[in-house]
C-alpha positions in Angstrom: 87.1 65.4 122.7 86.4 61.7 124.2 87.6 59.1 121.5 85.4 56.9 122.8 83.0 55.2 120.2 84.6 57.6 117.7 85.9 57.0 113.9 89.0 58.2 113.2 91.3 58.6 110.4 95.3 58.5 110.4 97.2 59.2 107.7 100.7 58.1 107.6 99.6 55.2 110.2 101.7 52.4 109.7 104.7 53.5 111.7 106.1 55.7 114.2 103.5 58.3 115.4 100.7 57.4 113.3 100.6 53.4 114.4 101.5 54.7 117.8 98.1 57.1 117.9 96.2 54.3 116.4 96.8 51.8 119.1 96.1 54.6 121.8 93.1 55.5 120.0 91.9 51.8 120.2 92.9 51.6 123.8 90.8 54.6 124.5 87.6 52.9 123.3 87.3 54.1 119.5 84.6 52.5 117.6 86.8 52.3 114.8 90.0 53.2 113.5 91.3 53.6 109.9 95.5 54.0 109.2 96.5 55.0 105.6 99.8 54.8 103.7 101.4 54.7 100.7 102.5 51.0 100.7 99.3 48.8 100.3 100.8 45.5 101.3 102.0 47.7 104.5 98.8 49.0 105.2 97.0 45.8 105.6 99.6 44.0 107.8 99.6 46.6 110.3 96.1 47.0 110.3 95.8 43.0 110.7 98.4 43.4 113.5 96.7 46.2 115.4 93.1 45.4 114.9 92.1 48.3 112.7 91.2 49.0 109.3 93.4 50.1 106.5 93.2 52.0 103.1 96.2 52.9 100.9 96.5 56.5 100.1 99.0 59.2 98.8 98.0 62.3 100.3 99.8 64.5 98.0 97.0 63.0 95.5 93.8 65.0 96.4 91.5 62.3 94.5 93.1 59.6 96.8 92.5 61.8 99.9 89.0 62.1 98.5 88.6 58.5 98.1 90.1 57.6 101.5 87.0 59.8 103.0 84.5 58.4 100.9 85.3 54.6 101.7 85.7 55.3 105.3 82.1 57.3 105.3 80.6 54.4 103.4 82.1 51.6 105.8 82.1 53.2 108.9 79.7 56.2 108.7 80.8 60.1 109.8 84.3 60.5 110.5 84.9 62.0 114.0 88.6 62.6 113.9 90.9 63.2 110.9 94.0 62.9 111.6 96.6 64.7 108.7 100.0 62.9 109.9 101.7 61.9 106.7 105.2 63.9 106.5 109.0 63.3 105.9 112.1 65.1 106.6 114.1 66.5 103.7 117.5 68.4 104.6 118.9 71.3 102.8 119.2 74.7 103.2 118.7 77.5 100.6 121.8 77.1 98.8 121.4 73.4 98.4 117.9 72.3 98.5 116.5 71.6 95.2 113.3 72.9 93.8 112.1 69.3 93.8 112.6 69.0 97.4 110.7 72.2 98.1 107.9 71.1 96.1 107.9 67.6 97.8 107.9 69.1 101.3 105.2 71.6 100.2 102.8 68.7 99.1 103.5 66.7 101.7 103.2 69.0 104.7 100.9 71.6 103.6 98.4 70.6 100.5 97.7 67.0 102.2 96.4 68.8 105.2 94.4 71.1 102.2 93.3 68.0 100.6 92.0 66.4 103.8 90.2 69.5 105.4 88.3 69.9 102.1 87.5 66.3 101.8 86.1 65.5 105.5 85.1 69.3 106.6 81.6 69.2 104.5 80.4 66.4 106.3 81.4 67.5 109.6 79.9 70.9 109.2 76.8 69.6 108.4 76.6 67.8 111.7 78.1 70.4 113.5 81.1 68.4 114.9 84.2 67.3 113.9 87.9 67.6 114.8 90.9 67.8 112.7 94.7 66.9 114.2 97.4 68.3 111.8 100.9 66.8 112.5 103.4 69.5 112.0 106.5 70.0 113.9 108.5 72.0 116.5 110.6 73.1 113.4 107.1 74.9 112.4 106.9 77.0 115.6 111.0 77.4 115.7 113.5 75.9 113.3 115.2 72.8 112.2 118.6 74.1 111.0 120.0 71.8 108.7 116.6 71.7 106.6 114.6 75.1 105.6 112.2 73.1 103.2 111.0 70.9 106.5 111.0 73.9 108.6 109.5 76.3 106.4 106.7 73.7 104.9 105.7 72.6 108.8 105.7 76.6 109.7 102.8 77.1 107.0 101.2 74.1 108.1 100.8 75.7 111.5 99.1 78.6 110.0 96.9 76.3 107.8 95.6 74.7 111.1 95.0 78.1 113.0 93.1 79.1 109.7 91.0 76.2 109.9 90.2 76.8 113.5 89.4 80.6 112.9 87.3 79.4 109.9 85.4 76.5 111.1 85.4 76.8 114.9 82.4 78.4 115.7 80.9 75.7 113.4 81.8 73.0 115.9 85.3 71.8 114.4 88.0 71.3 116.8 91.4 71.9 115.7 94.9 70.9 117.0 98.3 71.0 115.5 100.8 68.5 116.9 104.3 69.9 117.2 106.9 67.5 118.5 110.7 67.7 118.7 112.7 64.6 118.3 110.5 61.0 118.5 111.7 57.7 118.2 110.8 56.9 114.5 112.4 56.1 111.1 112.9 60.0 110.7 114.7 60.1 114.1 118.4 58.6 113.1 119.2 61.1 110.2 117.1 64.1 110.9 116.3 64.2 114.9 118.9 62.4 116.7 121.6 65.3 116.3 121.5 66.9 119.8 118.8 69.4 118.5 116.2 68.6 120.5 115.5 68.4 124.3 115.9 64.4 124.1 114.2 61.7 121.7 110.7 60.5 123.4 108.7 57.1 122.2 105.9 57.5 120.0 103.8 55.7 122.6 104.5 58.7 124.8 103.9 61.2 122.3 100.3 59.1 121.6 99.6 59.5 125.4 99.9 63.1 125.5 98.0 63.4 122.4 94.8 61.8 123.6 95.1 64.2 126.8 95.6 67.4 124.3 92.1 66.2 122.4 90.6 65.7 125.6 91.4 69.3 126.5 90.7 70.5 123.1 94.2 72.2 123.2 95.2 73.8 119.7 98.8 73.4 120.5 99.7 70.1 121.4 103.5 70.0 122.5 105.0 66.8 123.5 108.1 68.3 124.6 107.0 71.2 127.0 110.1 73.2 126.7 108.6 74.2 123.3 106.2 76.4 124.9 108.7 78.2 126.3 111.0 78.7 123.4 107.8 80.1 121.7 107.3 83.0 124.5 110.9 84.1 124.4 111.0 83.9 120.4 107.8 86.1 120.4 109.4 88.7 123.6 112.6 89.1 121.3 113.1 87.7 117.9 116.0 89.5 117.4 117.7 87.7 120.5 116.1 84.4 119.2 117.7 84.9 115.8 121.0 85.3 117.0 120.7 82.4 119.3 119.7 80.3 116.4 122.8 81.3 114.7 125.0 80.8 117.6 123.2 77.3 117.6 124.2 76.6 114.0 127.4 77.8 114.2 128.3 75.0 116.9 126.6 72.3 115.2 128.7 73.4 112.0 131.8 73.2 114.2 130.4 69.8 115.9 129.7 68.5 112.2 133.5 69.1 111.1 135.0 67.7 114.0 133.1 64.6 113.5 134.0 64.5 109.4 137.7 65.3 110.0 137.8 61.8 112.8 136.3 59.6 110.3 
């Protein structure tokens, strides 16, 4: 997919990955980029700063997602690319993550993609073309050890993207799923900059990878290429992979304990 003259919608678009993609898409010649996020004032500020359009939206509310798509259709015409990108990190494992954490992560990382697809697919299918880019995480392909709700919901997001491609690929709908490791965003200090990734990349670097992946129409968008190797190792020998992840967990807990004793 070439972005020139296209209409793109990006949720979670006021910062980090979303804002970087908006800037990159405009540089590529997109006719219109619509960013969306929770805070209306922030949406307006960022949209004015980068020269795009902004609409406030809670992506966990299906009616608001429908309104976002309808407003874009009315103002700018058919949506060529919908980037369902909003997300957040919630730390906790099975023994201490609350039901509220599980539900919040499910709504944000799975149902938001469902709502977006429901809202935008009818007009795309009617035209016989359109593209969905859903942001998941390398944690969904592998695991983020400190966060069970995050890892599980991101894994479900990847499976949903697979189902969208299987179901609608022959109707002219492209689907990609973005699975980064650490990115230098507001999430990184608390959730990603803990040594459990292959380096923290800048959001602008990630956006460039996204542009090329859309051009190539690749399903897996892996800004950290090492993740592809890890997936292969996991598929080849899941038991060995699980043992390795348990060793990684033990090392992380040991390091955390040593850090705590020094404070």
